[in-house]
C-alpha positions as CSV (number, residue, x, y, z in Angstrom):
1,X,20.8,-21.9,0.8
2,X,19.4,-25.4,1.3
3,X,17.2,-26.6,-1.6
4,X,14.3,-28.4,0.1
5,X,11.2,-27.4,-1.8
6,X,12.6,-27.8,-5.3
7,X,13.1,-31.6,-4.9
8,X,9.6,-32.7,-4.5
9,X,6.9,-33.4,-7.1
10,X,4.0,-30.9,-7.0
11,X,1.4,-33.2,-8.6
12,X,-0.4,-34.8,-10.2
13,X,-3.3,-33.4,-8.3
14,X,-6.3,-31.0,-8.6
15,X,-5.8,-27.6,-6.9
16,X,-9.0,-25.6,-6.0
17,X,-9.0,-21.9,-4.9
18,X,-12.4,-21.4,-3.2
19,X,-13.0,-17.6,-3.5
20,X,-15.9,-15.5,-2.5
21,X,-17.0,-14.7,-6.0
22,X,-15.6,-17.7,-8.0
23,X,-14.1,-21.1,-7.6
24,X,-11.0,-21.6,-9.7
25,X,-9.4,-25.0,-10.2
26,X,-6.5,-26.5,-12.1
27,X,-5.0,-29.9,-12.9
28,X,-1.4,-29.7,-11.9
29,X,1.4,-31.9,-13.1
30,X,4.6,-33.1,-11.2
31,X,6.5,-29.9,-12.1
32,X,3.9,-27.5,-11.0
33,X,2.5,-26.7,-14.4
34,X,-1.2,-26.1,-14.6
35,X,-2.3,-28.4,-17.5
36,X,-6.0,-27.4,-17.5
37,X,-8.3,-25.0,-15.7
38,X,-11.9,-24.7,-14.7
39,X,-13.8,-21.8,-13.2
40,X,-17.3,-21.6,-11.7
41,X,-19.0,-18.5,-10.4
42,X,-20.3,-18.6,-6.9
43,X,-23.1,-16.1,-7.4
44,X,-26.0,-16.3,-4.9
45,X,-25.4,-20.0,-4.2
46,X,-23.5,-19.7,-0.9
47,X,-24.7,-22.5,1.3
48,X,-22.4,-25.3,2.3
49,X,-24.2,-27.7,-0.1
50,X,-24.0,-25.2,-3.0
51,X,-20.2,-24.7,-2.6
52,X,-19.5,-28.4,-2.2
53,X,-21.5,-29.0,-5.4
54,X,-19.6,-26.4,-7.3
55,X,-16.2,-27.7,-6.2
56,X,-17.3,-31.2,-7.3
57,X,-18.3,-29.7,-10.6
58,X,-14.9,-28.0,-11.3
59,X,-13.1,-31.2,-10.3
60,X,-15.2,-33.2,-12.7
61,X,-14.5,-30.8,-15.5
62,X,-10.8,-31.4,-15.0
63,X,-10.6,-35.1,-14.1
64,X,-13.8,-36.8,-15.1
65,X,-13.8,-40.4,-13.9
66,X,-10.3,-40.0,-12.5
67,X,-9.1,-40.2,-8.9
68,X,-6.5,-37.4,-8.5
69,X,-6.3,-36.0,-5.0
70,X,-7.8,-32.6,-4.3
71,X,-6.2,-29.7,-2.5
72,X,-8.5,-26.9,-1.4
73,X,-7.4,-23.3,-0.6
74,X,-9.9,-21.2,1.3
75,X,-9.8,-17.8,3.1
76,X,-10.3,-17.6,6.8
77,X,-9.3,-19.5,9.9
78,X,-8.6,-23.1,8.9
79,X,-7.9,-26.3,10.8
80,X,-6.0,-28.2,8.2
81,X,-5.7,-31.3,10.3
82,X,-9.4,-31.7,10.8
83,X,-10.1,-30.2,7.3
84,X,-12.5,-27.6,8.7
85,X,-13.2,-24.0,8.0
86,X,-13.6,-22.5,11.4
87,X,-14.4,-18.9,10.2
88,X,-14.6,-17.5,6.7
89,X,-14.7,-13.8,5.7
90,X,-16.2,-14.9,2.3
91,X,-18.9,-17.1,3.8
92,X,-19.8,-15.7,7.2
93,X,-22.5,-18.3,7.9
94,X,-19.8,-21.1,7.9
95,X,-18.6,-22.2,11.3
96,X,-16.6,-25.4,11.9
97,X,-17.5,-26.5,8.4
98,X,-15.9,-29.9,7.6
99,X,-15.2,-28.8,4.0
100,X,-12.6,-31.4,3.2
101,X,-14.8,-34.3,4.4
102,X,-17.8,-33.0,2.5
103,X,-15.9,-32.6,-0.7
104,X,-14.3,-36.0,-0.2
105,X,-17.8,-37.6,0.2
106,X,-19.1,-35.8,-2.9
107,X,-16.1,-36.8,-5.2
108,X,-14.8,-40.0,-3.7
109,X,-11.3,-38.6,-3.5
110,X,-8.8,-37.7,-0.8
111,X,-9.0,-34.0,0.0
112,X,-6.7,-31.6,1.8
113,X,-7.6,-28.1,3.1
114,X,-5.3,-25.1,3.6
115,X,-5.5,-21.4,4.2
116,X,-5.5,-19.6,0.9
117,X,-2.5,-17.3,1.7
118,X,-0.5,-20.3,2.9
119,X,-1.3,-22.1,-0.4
120,X,-0.2,-19.1,-2.5
121,X,3.1,-18.8,-0.6
122,X,3.7,-22.6,-0.7
123,X,3.0,-22.7,-4.4
124,X,5.6,-20.0,-5.1
125,X,8.0,-21.6,-2.7
126,X,7.8,-25.0,-4.3
127,X,7.3,-24.1,-8.0
128,X,7.6,-20.4,-8.5
129,X,9.8,-17.5,-7.5
130,X,11.0,-19.1,-4.3
131,X,11.8,-22.5,-5.7
132,X,15.0,-23.8,-4.2
133,X,14.7,-21.8,-0.9
134,X,14.1,-23.9,2.2
135,X,12.7,-20.9,4.1
136,X,10.4,-18.3,2.7
137,X,8.5,-15.4,4.3
138,X,5.7,-14.5,1.9
139,X,3.2,-11.7,1.7
140,X,0.0,-11.7,-0.4
141,X,-0.7,-8.0,-1.2
142,X,-4.3,-7.9,-2.4
143,X,-7.5,-6.3,-1.0
144,X,-5.8,-6.7,2.4
145,X,-2.5,-8.3,3.3
146,X,-2.1,-12.0,4.0
147,X,0.9,-14.1,4.4
148,X,2.5,-17.4,4.9
149,X,5.7,-19.0,6.3
150,X,7.6,-21.9,4.7
151,X,10.3,-23.1,7.1
152,X,12.5,-26.1,6.3
153,X,10.5,-26.6,3.2
154,X,7.1,-27.0,5.0
155,X,4.3,-24.6,5.8
156,X,4.6,-23.3,9.3
157,X,1.1,-23.3,10.8
158,X,1.9,-22.7,14.4
159,X,0.4,-24.6,17.4
160,X,-3.2,-24.0,16.4
161,X,-2.9,-23.7,12.6
162,X,-3.3,-20.0,12.6
163,X,0.3,-18.8,12.0
164,X,1.1,-16.5,9.1
165,X,-1.4,-13.6,9.8
166,X,1.4,-11.2,8.6
167,X,-1.0,-8.5,7.6
168,X,-1.9,-8.0,11.3
169,X,1.5,-7.1,12.5
170,X,1.3,-3.6,14.1
171,X,3.2,-0.9,12.2
172,X,1.5,2.1,13.7
173,X,0.7,1.7,17.4
174,X,-2.0,4.4,17.3
175,X,-2.9,3.9,13.6
176,X,-6.0,3.1,11.6
177,X,-8.6,0.7,13.1
178,X,-8.5,-2.7,11.5
179,X,-11.3,-5.2,11.1
180,X,-9.4,-7.6,13.4
181,X,-9.9,-5.2,16.3
182,X,-6.3,-4.0,16.4
183,X,-5.0,-0.6,15.4
184,X,-2.3,0.1,12.9
185,X,-2.1,-3.3,11.2
186,X,0.1,-3.6,8.1
187,X,-2.9,-4.4,5.9
188,X,-4.3,-1.0,6.7
189,X,-1.4,0.6,4.9
190,X,-0.1,-1.9,2.3
191,X,-3.3,-3.6,0.9
192,X,-5.6,-2.1,-1.7
193,X,-8.1,-0.9,0.9
194,X,-5.3,0.8,2.9
195,X,-3.8,2.4,-0.1
196,X,-7.1,3.9,-1.1
197,X,-7.5,5.2,2.4
198,X,-4.0,6.9,2.1
199,X,-5.1,8.4,-1.2
200,X,-8.2,9.8,0.4
201,X,-6.2,11.3,3.2
202,X,-4.0,13.1,0.8
203,X,-7.0,14.8,-0.7
204,X,-7.4,16.5,-4.0
205,X,-6.8,14.5,-7.2
206,X,-5.6,11.5,-5.1
207,X,-8.9,11.4,-3.1
208,X,-10.9,11.5,-6.4
209,X,-8.7,8.7,-7.9
210,X,-9.2,6.6,-4.8
211,X,-12.9,6.0,-5.8
212,X,-11.9,4.6,-9.2
213,X,-12.4,0.8,-9.6
214,X,-8.8,0.4,-10.6
215,X,-7.3,3.0,-8.3
216,X,-4.1,1.0,-7.3
217,X,-3.2,0.3,-10.9
218,X,-3.8,3.9,-12.0
219,X,-1.8,5.1,-9.0
220,X,1.1,2.9,-10.2
221,X,0.8,4.4,-13.7
222,X,1.0,7.9,-12.2
223,X,4.0,7.0,-10.1
224,X,5.9,5.5,-13.1
225,X,5.1,8.8,-14.9
226,X,6.8,10.8,-12.1
227,X,3.8,12.0,-10.1
228,X,5.2,13.0,-6.7
229,X,2.1,12.2,-4.7
230,X,1.8,8.7,-6.2
231,X,5.5,8.0,-5.6
232,X,5.2,9.1,-2.0
233,X,2.3,6.7,-1.4
234,X,4.3,3.8,-2.8
235,X,7.3,4.8,-0.7
236,X,5.0,4.7,2.3
237,X,3.8,1.2,1.4
238,X,7.4,0.1,1.1
239,X,8.4,1.6,4.4
240,X,5.6,-0.2,6.3
241,X,6.5,-3.5,4.6
242,X,10.2,-3.0,5.5
243,X,9.2,-2.3,9.1
244,X,7.1,-5.5,9.3
245,X,9.7,-7.7,7.6
246,X,12.5,-6.4,9.9
247,X,10.7,-7.7,13.0
248,X,10.2,-11.1,11.4
249,X,13.8,-11.3,10.2
250,X,15.0,-10.6,13.8
251,X,12.6,-13.4,14.9
252,X,13.1,-16.1,12.2
253,X,16.4,-15.2,10.3
254,X,14.8,-15.8,6.9
255,X,16.5,-14.4,3.9
256,X,14.0,-15.0,1.1
257,X,11.1,-12.6,1.1
258,X,8.3,-13.2,-1.4
259,X,5.7,-10.6,-2.6
260,X,2.5,-11.9,-4.3
261,X,-0.9,-10.5,-5.3
262,X,-2.0,-7.5,-7.3
263,X,0.0,-4.9,-5.5
264,X,3.2,-6.9,-6.0
265,X,3.0,-5.9,-9.7
266,X,4.1,-2.4,-8.6
267,X,7.1,-3.8,-6.6
268,X,9.7,-1.6,-8.4
269,X,7.9,1.4,-7.0
270,X,8.1,0.4,-3.3
271,X,10.8,-2.3,-2.9
272,X,13.6,0.3,-2.7
273,X,11.9,2.0,0.3
274,X,11.2,-1.5,1.7
275,X,14.8,-2.4,1.5
276,X,16.0,0.9,3.0
277,X,13.6,0.5,6.0
278,X,14.6,-3.1,6.4
279,X,18.3,-2.1,6.6
280,X,17.6,0.7,9.0
281,X,15.8,-1.6,11.4
282,X,17.9,-4.7,11.5
283,X,21.5,-5.6,12.4
284,X,23.6,-5.2,9.2
285,X,24.7,-8.8,9.5
286,X,21.0,-9.9,9.4
287,X,19.8,-7.7,6.5
288,X,22.8,-8.8,4.4
289,X,21.8,-11.4,1.8
290,X,18.1,-10.8,2.2
291,X,16.4,-11.0,-1.2
292,X,13.0,-9.7,-2.0
293,X,11.3,-11.6,-4.8
294,X,8.1,-11.1,-6.7
295,X,5.9,-14.1,-7.4
296,X,5.8,-15.6,-10.9
297,X,2.8,-17.9,-10.8
298,X,0.2,-15.1,-10.7
299,X,-3.4,-16.3,-10.2
300,X,-2.2,-19.9,-10.4
301,X,-0.2,-19.7,-7.2
302,X,-3.0,-20.8,-4.8
303,X,-4.0,-23.6,-7.2
304,X,-0.4,-24.9,-7.4
305,X,0.1,-24.7,-3.7
306,X,-3.1,-26.5,-2.9
307,X,-2.3,-29.3,-5.4
308,X,1.2,-29.6,-3.9
309,X,-0.3,-30.1,-0.5
310,X,-2.8,-32.7,-1.8
311,X,0.1,-34.6,-3.4
312,X,2.0,-34.7,-0.1
313,X,4.7,-32.2,-0.9
314,X,4.2,-30.5,2.4
315,X,5.0,-33.7,4.2
């Protein structure tokens, strides 16, 4: 396995994760270690001007008077070359918002912009669980399912910058309706919203638990304790993930699969089913040697990935 990502410095740079409820930032050193952190709540201040001001504030908290480059990670359809947010689920009023230029003007620093899932996967690939792997296929298992591809040590964005929407691979042709307009997308079965829906469909105690604020975590506790319904739900999650990964392994021949996000904490409950489905749906010679890893950077992954991009690690 060629070591590409592990040879490059991650920082020094500021990584900023622009979320819908809070903006998290960190000062990242050459090794990928987050030396200091700053968080600002978004609250009701959701205009372009408000967000730029909040980003400038967290950067100032971390590097007052300095000139470290800034990497921004944001959800939505991103044009990383132009530094624009084309569409954002967190900020629906944004459209072709030149976020990088605006933050650069406010801070006097060079600014890079990347899709948040790409930043998470790149952070893990260059400084986390996938360090040393030239090629990584990564899933972010949170409210929905995002993803990213690192090929040859670099983020693969596709021709229009939109590659890596791994949560919208179809796993049930006539399945659940997805917000993207498709039916049967992976995120409708392997993300938190999809898991809650599966719980409701099972009825009884599972349906009641689905309404709890920490339903996925409590479901994992039940599964670890031997609850058959909870175990069956996680086996279903693993099966759908294995199905999706098999299609991409046949396409890309990647052997390092990375799982990030809150649902990944329950990986031991669903990875065996994922591996079984993967083996059943691929040539044996292609599934041989595939490793499924769980991210190690946690909530810092997007910050580290964004900082690495700002420092030029993505080339």
